[in-house]
VMD Tcl script that draws the C-alpha trace (Angstrom):
set ca {
  {-0.16 -0.15 0.00}
  {1.43 3.32 -1.08}
  {1.94 6.56 1.81}
  {-1.47 7.97 -0.72}
  {-3.09 4.61 0.41}
  {-2.26 5.06 4.31}
  {-3.40 8.56 4.73}
  {-7.18 7.55 3.94}
  {-9.10 7.36 7.22}
  {-12.12 5.99 7.29}
  {-13.10 7.93 10.11}
  {-12.48 11.34 9.56}
  {-14.09 10.61 5.70}
  {-17.17 9.41 7.79}
  {-17.19 13.17 10.01}
  {-16.12 15.67 7.10}
  {-17.15 14.20 3.48}
  {-20.54 12.03 3.51}
  {-21.64 14.52 1.06}
  {-19.53 12.71 -1.01}
  {-21.52 9.39 -1.34}
  {-24.57 11.44 -0.64}
  {-24.28 13.07 -3.83}
  {-23.58 9.99 -5.70}
  {-27.40 8.78 -6.12}
  {-27.53 10.67 -10.20}
  {-24.56 7.93 -10.49}
  {-26.67 5.63 -9.33}
  {-29.35 5.61 -11.25}
  {-27.37 5.96 -14.32}
  {-25.99 2.69 -13.22}
  {-29.82 1.00 -12.60}
  {-28.62 -2.27 -10.99}
  {-30.78 -5.23 -11.16}
  {-31.52 -8.31 -8.89}
  {-29.06 -11.00 -9.79}
  {-26.84 -8.48 -11.78}
  {-22.88 -9.06 -10.70}
  {-21.63 -5.40 -9.72}
  {-18.31 -4.08 -9.00}
  {-17.84 -0.82 -7.06}
  {-14.14 0.49 -7.90}
  {-12.95 2.73 -5.04}
  {-15.75 1.76 -2.99}
  {-14.19 4.13 0.17}
  {-16.39 3.10 3.25}
  {-19.23 0.77 1.51}
  {-22.00 3.38 1.86}
  {-23.20 3.07 -1.87}
  {-22.01 -0.51 -2.20}
  {-24.47 -1.47 0.11}
  {-27.08 0.61 -1.81}
  {-25.97 -1.63 -5.06}
  {-26.13 -4.41 -2.91}
  {-29.92 -3.23 -1.49}
  {-31.27 -3.73 -5.29}
  {-30.81 -7.29 -5.08}
  {-27.52 -7.29 -7.25}
  {-24.05 -9.36 -5.97}
  {-21.75 -6.32 -5.53}
  {-17.84 -6.52 -4.46}
  {-16.26 -3.44 -3.47}
  {-12.68 -2.62 -4.04}
  {-10.50 -0.45 -2.52}
  {-6.71 0.80 -2.16}
  {-6.99 1.70 1.08}
  {-7.57 -0.83 3.88}
  {-8.75 1.52 6.70}
  {-12.11 2.03 3.89}
  {-11.68 -2.01 3.35}
  {-12.01 -2.37 6.61}
  {-14.65 0.12 6.74}
  {-16.80 -1.62 4.32}
  {-17.00 -4.77 5.65}
  {-18.08 -3.52 8.85}
  {-20.72 -1.77 7.03}
  {-21.54 -5.93 6.05}
  {-20.18 -5.51 2.50}
  {-18.02 -7.94 0.39}
  {-15.33 -5.76 -0.27}
  {-11.19 -6.69 -1.02}
  {-7.92 -4.55 -1.19}
  {-6.91 -3.45 -4.67}
  {-6.11 -0.91 -6.80}
  {-7.85 0.25 -10.17}
  {-4.68 0.29 -12.18}
  {-4.01 -3.35 -11.54}
  {-7.67 -4.80 -10.93}
  {-7.50 -8.25 -10.79}
  {-11.21 -8.85 -9.04}
  {-11.95 -11.58 -11.57}
  {-14.21 -11.38 -14.64}
  {-18.01 -11.85 -15.82}
  {-19.38 -8.93 -14.35}
  {-22.27 -7.48 -15.27}
  {-20.99 -3.54 -14.21}
  {-18.59 -1.76 -13.11}
  {-19.63 1.37 -11.04}
  {-17.11 3.88 -9.54}
  {-18.31 7.22 -7.26}
  {-15.54 10.35 -6.65}
  {-12.84 7.41 -7.26}
  {-11.48 7.36 -10.36}
  {-9.73 10.85 -10.47}
  {-7.49 9.51 -7.57}
  {-5.91 6.92 -10.10}
  {-3.97 8.74 -12.26}
  {-3.20 5.74 -14.97}
  {-6.57 5.95 -16.54}
  {-5.59 3.78 -19.15}
  {-4.42 1.07 -17.10}
  {-7.82 1.48 -15.23}
  {-9.55 1.09 -18.12}
  {-7.96 -2.12 -19.18}
  {-8.87 -3.73 -15.84}
  {-12.41 -2.29 -15.96}
  {-12.86 -3.94 -19.61}
  {-11.19 -7.69 -18.13}
  {-13.35 -7.53 -15.63}
  {-16.49 -7.11 -17.52}
  {-18.24 -9.50 -19.74}
  {-19.11 -8.59 -23.31}
  {-21.63 -5.80 -23.48}
  {-21.57 -4.97 -19.67}
  {-21.57 -1.28 -18.83}
  {-18.79 1.04 -16.95}
  {-20.69 3.68 -15.10}
  {-18.64 6.24 -13.10}
  {-18.64 9.65 -11.57}
  {-15.70 11.41 -10.77}
  {-14.29 15.36 -11.14}
  {-13.56 16.10 -14.46}
  {-11.84 19.33 -15.74}
  {-12.20 22.23 -13.52}
  {-12.59 20.10 -10.51}
  {-11.49 22.21 -7.36}
  {-9.73 24.64 -9.44}
  {-9.81 27.64 -6.99}
  {-8.38 24.59 -4.59}
  {-5.93 23.18 -6.48}
  {-4.09 26.68 -7.45}
  {-4.49 27.59 -3.47}
  {-3.02 23.94 -2.49}
  {-0.22 24.43 -5.40}
  {0.82 27.69 -3.87}
  {0.80 26.74 -0.34}
  {3.11 23.50 -1.68}
  {5.37 26.20 -3.27}
  {5.75 28.25 -0.22}
  {7.72 25.16 1.20}
  {9.76 23.91 -1.52}
  {7.45 21.06 -2.76}
  {6.96 22.10 -6.93}
  {4.19 20.08 -8.18}
  {1.09 20.73 -10.48}
  {-0.25 17.93 -8.30}
  {-1.09 15.86 -11.87}
  {0.64 13.07 -9.76}
  {-2.13 13.23 -7.70}
  {-5.36 13.98 -9.48}
  {-6.48 13.05 -13.09}
  {-9.84 15.74 -14.06}
  {-10.61 14.75 -17.75}
  {-12.27 16.47 -20.12}
  {-15.06 14.94 -21.46}
  {-13.59 14.48 -25.13}
  {-10.26 13.14 -23.55}
  {-11.67 10.71 -21.35}
  {-14.31 9.13 -24.10}
  {-11.32 8.83 -26.46}
  {-9.37 6.46 -23.65}
  {-12.60 4.41 -23.29}
  {-13.39 3.94 -27.01}
  {-9.78 2.94 -27.51}
  {-10.15 0.39 -25.04}
  {-12.95 -1.13 -26.82}
  {-15.91 0.96 -24.76}
  {-18.86 2.54 -26.73}
  {-19.59 5.66 -24.65}
  {-23.17 6.40 -24.62}
  {-23.61 9.02 -21.84}
  {-20.69 11.29 -20.68}
  {-21.02 15.32 -19.72}
  {-19.31 17.54 -17.16}
  {-21.49 18.81 -14.37}
  {-20.82 21.86 -12.62}
  {-21.82 21.39 -9.28}
  {-20.36 23.88 -6.50}
  {-20.55 21.88 -2.76}
  {-21.56 23.47 0.65}
  {-18.63 22.02 2.98}
  {-20.16 22.47 6.50}
  {-17.19 20.98 8.32}
  {-14.79 23.85 6.34}
  {-11.94 23.92 4.27}
  {-9.25 22.97 6.84}
  {-11.01 19.76 7.38}
  {-11.89 19.26 3.49}
  {-8.23 19.40 3.29}
  {-6.99 17.13 5.62}
  {-9.78 14.67 4.45}
  {-9.93 15.06 0.21}
  {-6.58 16.27 -0.23}
  {-4.35 14.35 2.56}
  {-2.46 13.06 -0.54}
  {-1.29 16.30 -1.70}
  {-0.94 17.56 1.77}
  {1.21 14.95 2.41}
  {3.95 16.18 -0.15}
  {4.69 18.57 2.33}
  {6.94 17.79 5.54}
  {5.06 16.24 8.07}
  {5.91 19.39 10.55}
  {4.92 21.62 7.84}
  {1.11 20.13 6.82}
  {-0.57 22.05 9.11}
  {0.80 25.42 7.74}
  {0.15 24.20 4.27}
  {-3.44 23.61 5.08}
  {-3.57 27.03 6.81}
  {-2.00 29.06 4.04}
  {-4.02 27.16 1.13}
  {-7.03 27.98 2.70}
  {-6.30 31.51 3.35}
  {-5.27 31.59 -0.44}
  {-9.11 29.98 -1.20}
  {-10.61 32.16 0.91}
  {-11.66 35.14 -1.59}
  {-13.15 32.86 -4.00}
  {-14.60 30.07 -1.95}
  {-15.80 31.57 1.46}
  {-19.36 33.41 1.51}
  {-19.49 36.63 4.08}
  {-20.86 34.64 6.96}
  {-17.86 32.25 6.91}
  {-19.34 29.44 4.47}
  {-17.38 27.17 2.25}
  {-18.52 26.19 -0.84}
  {-16.01 23.78 -3.05}
  {-15.66 24.00 -6.74}
  {-16.61 20.69 -8.16}
  {-17.21 19.85 -11.18}
  {-18.14 16.03 -12.13}
  {-17.29 13.86 -15.14}
  {-20.46 11.36 -15.10}
  {-20.57 8.53 -17.89}
  {-21.46 5.31 -18.78}
  {-19.65 3.08 -21.31}
  {-20.66 -0.03 -22.74}
  {-18.09 -2.89 -23.51}
  {-18.02 -3.59 -27.25}
  {-19.71 -1.99 -30.32}
  {-23.28 -0.27 -29.57}
  {-25.59 2.14 -31.41}
  {-25.24 5.62 -29.32}
  {-21.57 6.04 -29.53}
  {-21.20 10.09 -28.50}
  {-17.50 10.44 -28.53}
  {-17.83 12.78 -31.64}
  {-20.48 15.16 -29.57}
  {-18.51 15.28 -26.26}
  {-17.29 18.73 -25.63}
}
mol new
graphics top color blue
foreach p $ca { graphics top sphere $p radius 0.5 }
foreach p [lrange $ca 0 end-1] q [lrange $ca 1 end] { graphics top cylinder $p $q radius 0.2 }
display resetview
């Protein structure tokens, strides 16, 4: 397990980031799980959405790279195992692979897509929502600047992958998928716990690029830099989320939208 994976805390996630799974309903609707289907939840986290898929009557397996998240999913009663999307090895013959708020952490997207293709049966579907182009742009700029102040030079591309619809659709199509739905969805999201908790929870691998004794300073500086764009007059914070939501089917079917993805 990498240091980035170890940075994930299920308890901290539950306290500060429950909105991530709560806002996954639209992606679940696009998945439309059916009783008896075999479904893989890639990047299942603590299993909140995995449990909802299982409640539909589907046979669902969660996979996550963070051991603490897998343990939390199992405690929820979800069947889950440790694994990385870039080297997916969860078997084959799944009717669908689902992912919410996880693919943007997997910075070798072609390897992820190839693994999903191996896991699916012909005609199986890949349905996901993740960060898209422009996601948390103000937050990233602030974090990049704060890290630079500590001597860490990065554009955070080693942490996050936020593609355009056209870019990601092209990757899917090159791996043998037909893309039936794909769109960017701006979704400004209130962060009730505040921006410091957001950095500690949802940017932990990025903050970890700084020396341990300087991480609190990085969070404070990044918060100060992001405040003019993201904090309102009452002190409330809104993260500048932009999501990429898509559905793709393994094989050649009617309705490929690649040419219309913008």
